[in-house]
C-alpha positions, 0 to 999 in steps of 0.5 A: 080693206079697200072698197069695204067697210073697215071692221074697227075692232080689228084695228084695236085687236091688231093694236093690242096684239102687237103690243102683247107681242113686244111685251111678251118677248121683253118678259121672255128674254130673261125668263129662262136664265132666273129661278122660278123662286124669285120675285123677278121670275114671278113678275116676268111669269105674270106678264107673259101669262097675261099677254099669251093671247097675242099670236092667236089674235093674229090668226083669228083676225086672219081667218075672219077675213079670209073666210068671209063668204064675200071675199073672192078668194081662190086657189089661184089668188092664194098662189099667185098674190097672197102666199108670194107676198108672204114669201117676199116678206120672209125673205127680206127680213131673214136676209136682213136678220142674218146680216145683222147677226152675221156682222156681229160678234157671232158671225156668219158661221159656215155657208151651211149655217148661213143658208140654214138661217136664211131658210129657217128664218129669225126665231120670230119669223115662224110666224110667216111659215104658219100663215103660209100654211094657213093660206095654203088650207084657206080654200078648203077651210072656206068649204067647211065654214060654208056650213056653219054647224060644220065649222063649229064641229071643226073647232070642237074637234080641233079643240079636243085633239089639238088642244085639250088632249095634248095636255093629258100627254103630260099626265102620269100614267094616262100620258103615254096612253093618250100619246099613242092614241093620238099617234095612231089616229093621225088626225092632222086636218085638225091640228095646228092653227086652223083652229084659230082661223076658223074660230076667228070667222065664227066669232066675227059672225056671232051675236054676243050677248052681255051674259055671253061676254061676261062668262067669256070674261070670267073664262079669260081671267081664269086662263090667265090665272091657270097659265101663270100658276101652272107654269110656276107649279110645273117649273117648280116640280120639274126644277126647271123653267117649262113653257108648257102652259105658255103654248098657244093651243093650250086651252087656258091660252085659247080660252084667254084669246077667245075672251080678248076677241070677244071683248073687242067685238062686243064693245067695238059694235056698240061704241065708236072710237073717238077721233083722238083714239083713232089717231092712235090705234090706226097707225099701230094696226096699220104697221103691226106687220112691220113692228112685228118684223122689226121689233127683235132688232131694236130689242137686241139693239137696246139690250146691248146698251143694258136696256132690258128687263134687268134694268130695275124690277121686272114689275117696272122694267117690262112695260118700260122696255116694251115702250122703248122697243115699240117706239122706234119699231113703229117708226121704222116700220113706217119708214119701210112701209113707204119703200116703193112697190114692196114696202106695203108687203114687208111692213 
């Protein structure tokens, strides 16, 4: 953010969120294959439930930055600068992962398969598609947030249509009725991750009291508990591991993301990080995009040598393996970032 005062708590949020992403993927690697009755699965479930806020936090930070009134953003600037940079990052990393998998045992497959892999990207590159979608509607969202009451109305409507009502679709008897009503309404304007974008802007500009923070934190803890217990219950009832409560737009995950954002904002605005912590948090935040892009490579590389959550009990292995993935990912992101002209856009 050149020529502007850096918002320190955004660095804290980025650092926390990227660590959470790596923990999530470390825990998820064996989550599907273990029975929900096992203590190993329970540990993975708890880790996964705690860190589900990670991707919403990234969307909220982007919204807080891109929707600021003082930010000079136009349709032209989005089309000529912001979106092409995302497309460049997507293209480079998509080629990298197609090559990585292609030269492995799986091979490249047919030309059609290779093209599909290039266009769709590796599993974690969905995030770029989502960001491009948000960037495309940013000029519209900026008009909405110009009126604060309208912005809160947008978030409230999105919370109902994109978060709460979809949960009711899973309720017996009531579910089909809700699904049919949503299908008829076609309220696509407030679907997707735009809620996090606008919410990030609103929370960044709201004054938080200690009492409000306390309620946020209680809500966050309740959200984690609902995610973990709900996932265990639903997996047991359905006889298979199900990710329903893990979805980023479910109310339980939204509440946790809001709690994390508000906690970082509250403490970040009242306390300043020490120089020692800045030296840790700053680089992790700066390279968070690159770490996100490259960490699946190191996760799979280490897994090939048996270094995954099966190393010991997941209570211990998840944080251990997450650190083992984070360190080389950080170093690789730092190296890629130094590539002339394009490094800053792809890492």
